[in-house]
Biotite code that builds the C-alpha atoms (Angstrom):
import biotite.structure as struc

atoms = struc.array([
    struc.Atom([-5.743, -0.365, 16.358], chain_id="A", res_id=1, res_name="UNK", atom_name="CA", element="C"),
    struc.Atom([-7.334, 2.488, 14.440], chain_id="A", res_id=2, res_name="UNK", atom_name="CA", element="C"),
    struc.Atom([-5.702, 5.818, 13.795], chain_id="A", res_id=3, res_name="UNK", atom_name="CA", element="C"),
    struc.Atom([-7.206, 8.625, 15.827], chain_id="A", res_id=4, res_name="UNK", atom_name="CA", element="C"),
    struc.Atom([-6.995, 12.385, 16.109], chain_id="A", res_id=5, res_name="UNK", atom_name="CA", element="C"),
    struc.Atom([-8.462, 14.632, 18.774], chain_id="A", res_id=6, res_name="UNK", atom_name="CA", element="C"),
    struc.Atom([-9.996, 17.922, 17.673], chain_id="A", res_id=7, res_name="UNK", atom_name="CA", element="C"),
    struc.Atom([-11.897, 20.601, 19.562], chain_id="A", res_id=8, res_name="UNK", atom_name="CA", element="C"),
    struc.Atom([-15.127, 19.069, 18.197], chain_id="A", res_id=9, res_name="UNK", atom_name="CA", element="C"),
    struc.Atom([-14.327, 15.471, 19.220], chain_id="A", res_id=10, res_name="UNK", atom_name="CA", element="C"),
    struc.Atom([-12.313, 12.446, 18.170], chain_id="A", res_id=11, res_name="UNK", atom_name="CA", element="C"),
    struc.Atom([-11.735, 11.224, 14.603], chain_id="A", res_id=12, res_name="UNK", atom_name="CA", element="C"),
    struc.Atom([-11.092, 7.509, 14.032], chain_id="A", res_id=13, res_name="UNK", atom_name="CA", element="C"),
    struc.Atom([-9.595, 6.286, 10.749], chain_id="A", res_id=14, res_name="UNK", atom_name="CA", element="C"),
    struc.Atom([-10.108, 2.602, 9.940], chain_id="A", res_id=15, res_name="UNK", atom_name="CA", element="C"),
    struc.Atom([-7.151, 0.599, 8.593], chain_id="A", res_id=16, res_name="UNK", atom_name="CA", element="C"),
    struc.Atom([-9.248, -0.497, 5.604], chain_id="A", res_id=17, res_name="UNK", atom_name="CA", element="C"),
    struc.Atom([-9.662, 3.147, 4.540], chain_id="A", res_id=18, res_name="UNK", atom_name="CA", element="C"),
    struc.Atom([-5.909, 3.703, 4.711], chain_id="A", res_id=19, res_name="UNK", atom_name="CA", element="C"),
    struc.Atom([-5.274, 0.470, 2.774], chain_id="A", res_id=20, res_name="UNK", atom_name="CA", element="C"),
    struc.Atom([-7.721, 1.397, 0.011], chain_id="A", res_id=21, res_name="UNK", atom_name="CA", element="C"),
    struc.Atom([-6.220, 4.876, -0.396], chain_id="A", res_id=22, res_name="UNK", atom_name="CA", element="C"),
    struc.Atom([-2.636, 3.564, -0.300], chain_id="A", res_id=23, res_name="UNK", atom_name="CA", element="C"),
    struc.Atom([-3.555, 0.934, -2.911], chain_id="A", res_id=24, res_name="UNK", atom_name="CA", element="C"),
    struc.Atom([-5.020, 3.506, -5.263], chain_id="A", res_id=25, res_name="UNK", atom_name="CA", element="C"),
    struc.Atom([-1.876, 5.623, -4.913], chain_id="A", res_id=26, res_name="UNK", atom_name="CA", element="C"),
    struc.Atom([0.371, 2.584, -5.450], chain_id="A", res_id=27, res_name="UNK", atom_name="CA", element="C"),
    struc.Atom([-1.207, 1.445, -8.727], chain_id="A", res_id=28, res_name="UNK", atom_name="CA", element="C"),
    struc.Atom([-0.670, 4.936, -10.155], chain_id="A", res_id=29, res_name="UNK", atom_name="CA", element="C"),
    struc.Atom([3.102, 4.592, -9.637], chain_id="A", res_id=30, res_name="UNK", atom_name="CA", element="C"),
    struc.Atom([5.364, 3.847, -12.595], chain_id="A", res_id=31, res_name="UNK", atom_name="CA", element="C"),
    struc.Atom([6.310, 0.188, -12.862], chain_id="A", res_id=32, res_name="UNK", atom_name="CA", element="C"),
    struc.Atom([3.570, -1.187, -10.608], chain_id="A", res_id=33, res_name="UNK", atom_name="CA", element="C"),
    struc.Atom([1.281, -3.588, -12.472], chain_id="A", res_id=34, res_name="UNK", atom_name="CA", element="C"),
    struc.Atom([-0.943, -4.169, -9.451], chain_id="A", res_id=35, res_name="UNK", atom_name="CA", element="C"),
    struc.Atom([-1.323, -5.716, -6.038], chain_id="A", res_id=36, res_name="UNK", atom_name="CA", element="C"),
    struc.Atom([-0.649, -9.417, -5.537], chain_id="A", res_id=37, res_name="UNK", atom_name="CA", element="C"),
    struc.Atom([-2.509, -12.039, -3.550], chain_id="A", res_id=38, res_name="UNK", atom_name="CA", element="C"),
    struc.Atom([-0.463, -14.966, -2.357], chain_id="A", res_id=39, res_name="UNK", atom_name="CA", element="C"),
    struc.Atom([-2.206, -18.307, -2.048], chain_id="A", res_id=40, res_name="UNK", atom_name="CA", element="C"),
    struc.Atom([-0.338, -19.866, 0.874], chain_id="A", res_id=41, res_name="UNK", atom_name="CA", element="C"),
    struc.Atom([-1.728, -23.334, 0.251], chain_id="A", res_id=42, res_name="UNK", atom_name="CA", element="C"),
    struc.Atom([-0.560, -23.526, -3.383], chain_id="A", res_id=43, res_name="UNK", atom_name="CA", element="C"),
    struc.Atom([2.251, -20.966, -3.253], chain_id="A", res_id=44, res_name="UNK", atom_name="CA", element="C"),
    struc.Atom([0.689, -19.202, -6.237], chain_id="A", res_id=45, res_name="UNK", atom_name="CA", element="C"),
    struc.Atom([0.592, -15.446, -6.785], chain_id="A", res_id=46, res_name="UNK", atom_name="CA", element="C"),
    struc.Atom([-2.232, -13.789, -8.661], chain_id="A", res_id=47, res_name="UNK", atom_name="CA", element="C"),
    struc.Atom([-2.786, -10.245, -9.829], chain_id="A", res_id=48, res_name="UNK", atom_name="CA", element="C"),
    struc.Atom([-5.707, -8.616, -8.028], chain_id="A", res_id=49, res_name="UNK", atom_name="CA", element="C"),
    struc.Atom([-8.356, -6.596, -9.818], chain_id="A", res_id=50, res_name="UNK", atom_name="CA", element="C"),
    struc.Atom([-8.712, -2.912, -8.986], chain_id="A", res_id=51, res_name="UNK", atom_name="CA", element="C"),
    struc.Atom([-11.804, -3.641, -6.869], chain_id="A", res_id=52, res_name="UNK", atom_name="CA", element="C"),
    struc.Atom([-9.809, -5.794, -4.442], chain_id="A", res_id=53, res_name="UNK", atom_name="CA", element="C"),
    struc.Atom([-6.641, -3.735, -3.998], chain_id="A", res_id=54, res_name="UNK", atom_name="CA", element="C"),
    struc.Atom([-6.758, -3.963, -0.230], chain_id="A", res_id=55, res_name="UNK", atom_name="CA", element="C"),
    struc.Atom([-6.090, -7.737, -0.252], chain_id="A", res_id=56, res_name="UNK", atom_name="CA", element="C"),
    struc.Atom([-2.475, -7.071, -1.263], chain_id="A", res_id=57, res_name="UNK", atom_name="CA", element="C"),
    struc.Atom([-1.945, -4.456, 1.444], chain_id="A", res_id=58, res_name="UNK", atom_name="CA", element="C"),
    struc.Atom([-1.597, -4.808, 5.220], chain_id="A", res_id=59, res_name="UNK", atom_name="CA", element="C"),
    struc.Atom([-1.925, -1.703, 7.391], chain_id="A", res_id=60, res_name="UNK", atom_name="CA", element="C"),
    struc.Atom([-0.978, -1.396, 11.034], chain_id="A", res_id=61, res_name="UNK", atom_name="CA", element="C"),
    struc.Atom([-1.380, 1.676, 13.241], chain_id="A", res_id=62, res_name="UNK", atom_name="CA", element="C"),
    struc.Atom([0.465, 2.014, 16.530], chain_id="A", res_id=63, res_name="UNK", atom_name="CA", element="C"),
    struc.Atom([0.544, 5.308, 18.472], chain_id="A", res_id=64, res_name="UNK", atom_name="CA", element="C"),
    struc.Atom([-0.728, 7.131, 15.357], chain_id="A", res_id=65, res_name="UNK", atom_name="CA", element="C"),
    struc.Atom([2.206, 5.861, 13.301], chain_id="A", res_id=66, res_name="UNK", atom_name="CA", element="C"),
    struc.Atom([1.312, 3.849, 10.215], chain_id="A", res_id=67, res_name="UNK", atom_name="CA", element="C"),
    struc.Atom([3.094, 0.769, 8.869], chain_id="A", res_id=68, res_name="UNK", atom_name="CA", element="C"),
    struc.Atom([2.081, -0.483, 5.418], chain_id="A", res_id=69, res_name="UNK", atom_name="CA", element="C"),
    struc.Atom([3.054, -3.769, 3.730], chain_id="A", res_id=70, res_name="UNK", atom_name="CA", element="C"),
    struc.Atom([2.605, -3.869, -0.056], chain_id="A", res_id=71, res_name="UNK", atom_name="CA", element="C"),
    struc.Atom([2.578, -7.131, -2.012], chain_id="A", res_id=72, res_name="UNK", atom_name="CA", element="C"),
    struc.Atom([3.091, -5.984, -5.597], chain_id="A", res_id=73, res_name="UNK", atom_name="CA", element="C"),
    struc.Atom([3.684, -7.211, -9.113], chain_id="A", res_id=74, res_name="UNK", atom_name="CA", element="C"),
    struc.Atom([6.084, -5.050, -11.117], chain_id="A", res_id=75, res_name="UNK", atom_name="CA", element="C"),
    struc.Atom([6.550, -4.510, -14.841], chain_id="A", res_id=76, res_name="UNK", atom_name="CA", element="C"),
    struc.Atom([9.189, -6.555, -16.622], chain_id="A", res_id=77, res_name="UNK", atom_name="CA", element="C"),
    struc.Atom([12.337, -4.602, -17.524], chain_id="A", res_id=78, res_name="UNK", atom_name="CA", element="C"),
    struc.Atom([12.086, -1.815, -14.960], chain_id="A", res_id=79, res_name="UNK", atom_name="CA", element="C"),
    struc.Atom([14.468, -1.254, -12.081], chain_id="A", res_id=80, res_name="UNK", atom_name="CA", element="C"),
    struc.Atom([12.858, -2.696, -8.961], chain_id="A", res_id=81, res_name="UNK", atom_name="CA", element="C"),
    struc.Atom([14.760, -0.273, -6.736], chain_id="A", res_id=82, res_name="UNK", atom_name="CA", element="C"),
    struc.Atom([13.548, 2.709, -8.811], chain_id="A", res_id=83, res_name="UNK", atom_name="CA", element="C"),
    struc.Atom([9.960, 1.428, -8.643], chain_id="A", res_id=84, res_name="UNK", atom_name="CA", element="C"),
    struc.Atom([10.264, 0.890, -4.878], chain_id="A", res_id=85, res_name="UNK", atom_name="CA", element="C"),
    struc.Atom([11.721, 4.381, -4.316], chain_id="A", res_id=86, res_name="UNK", atom_name="CA", element="C"),
    struc.Atom([8.919, 5.921, -6.393], chain_id="A", res_id=87, res_name="UNK", atom_name="CA", element="C"),
    struc.Atom([6.271, 3.917, -4.538], chain_id="A", res_id=88, res_name="UNK", atom_name="CA", element="C"),
    struc.Atom([7.666, 4.848, -1.133], chain_id="A", res_id=89, res_name="UNK", atom_name="CA", element="C"),
    struc.Atom([7.894, 8.585, -1.845], chain_id="A", res_id=90, res_name="UNK", atom_name="CA", element="C"),
    struc.Atom([4.424, 8.826, -3.440], chain_id="A", res_id=91, res_name="UNK", atom_name="CA", element="C"),
    struc.Atom([2.654, 6.742, -0.806], chain_id="A", res_id=92, res_name="UNK", atom_name="CA", element="C"),
    struc.Atom([4.432, 8.431, 2.105], chain_id="A", res_id=93, res_name="UNK", atom_name="CA", element="C"),
    struc.Atom([3.536, 11.936, 0.927], chain_id="A", res_id=94, res_name="UNK", atom_name="CA", element="C"),
    struc.Atom([-0.069, 11.217, -0.082], chain_id="A", res_id=95, res_name="UNK", atom_name="CA", element="C"),
    struc.Atom([-1.033, 8.989, 2.863], chain_id="A", res_id=96, res_name="UNK", atom_name="CA", element="C"),
    struc.Atom([0.426, 11.434, 5.392], chain_id="A", res_id=97, res_name="UNK", atom_name="CA", element="C"),
    struc.Atom([-1.490, 14.290, 3.753], chain_id="A", res_id=98, res_name="UNK", atom_name="CA", element="C"),
    struc.Atom([-4.684, 12.199, 3.620], chain_id="A", res_id=99, res_name="UNK", atom_name="CA", element="C"),
    struc.Atom([-4.626, 10.911, 7.201], chain_id="A", res_id=100, res_name="UNK", atom_name="CA", element="C"),
    struc.Atom([-2.664, 13.548, 9.099], chain_id="A", res_id=101, res_name="UNK", atom_name="CA", element="C"),
    struc.Atom([-0.640, 10.728, 10.683], chain_id="A", res_id=102, res_name="UNK", atom_name="CA", element="C"),
    struc.Atom([3.038, 9.844, 10.295], chain_id="A", res_id=103, res_name="UNK", atom_name="CA", element="C"),
    struc.Atom([3.932, 6.948, 8.012], chain_id="A", res_id=104, res_name="UNK", atom_name="CA", element="C"),
    struc.Atom([6.613, 5.138, 9.984], chain_id="A", res_id=105, res_name="UNK", atom_name="CA", element="C"),
    struc.Atom([7.437, 2.193, 7.726], chain_id="A", res_id=106, res_name="UNK", atom_name="CA", element="C"),
    struc.Atom([6.658, 0.907, 4.228], chain_id="A", res_id=107, res_name="UNK", atom_name="CA", element="C"),
    struc.Atom([7.568, -2.698, 3.401], chain_id="A", res_id=108, res_name="UNK", atom_name="CA", element="C"),
    struc.Atom([7.453, -3.769, -0.244], chain_id="A", res_id=109, res_name="UNK", atom_name="CA", element="C"),
    struc.Atom([7.262, -7.441, -1.187], chain_id="A", res_id=110, res_name="UNK", atom_name="CA", element="C"),
    struc.Atom([7.731, -8.017, -4.918], chain_id="A", res_id=111, res_name="UNK", atom_name="CA", element="C"),
    struc.Atom([5.678, -11.142, -5.559], chain_id="A", res_id=112, res_name="UNK", atom_name="CA", element="C"),
    struc.Atom([6.081, -11.286, -9.314], chain_id="A", res_id=113, res_name="UNK", atom_name="CA", element="C"),
    struc.Atom([7.042, -9.702, -12.606], chain_id="A", res_id=114, res_name="UNK", atom_name="CA", element="C"),
    struc.Atom([4.649, -9.259, -15.510], chain_id="A", res_id=115, res_name="UNK", atom_name="CA", element="C"),
    struc.Atom([5.227, -8.277, -19.146], chain_id="A", res_id=116, res_name="UNK", atom_name="CA", element="C"),
    struc.Atom([2.959, -5.418, -20.204], chain_id="A", res_id=117, res_name="UNK", atom_name="CA", element="C"),
    struc.Atom([2.011, -4.789, -23.822], chain_id="A", res_id=118, res_name="UNK", atom_name="CA", element="C"),
])
């Protein structure tokens, strides 16, 4: 289901792909996030996605104008995962709610890997 808002001029529909792309760009700016992860179910392998395909590591659901986002991320080695998750949640919640005008109900973070950064 798409997010929607009614205005005096008509109805605005926001596609889930738009929300996913924006949330992904916000997420990769967060401290400790190396990037989004794609999980190959067949092989059980995780790979780091390029910036052009951020939305493959993000699942967005909209129900009654409330957004749920699942992030599959790779974090930097040596950082506190809970600190990274808290930072990601607060940044994404604030910026996505401002961007869409809808409430962000739930953010699920799946840490798929750890990567050493030079």
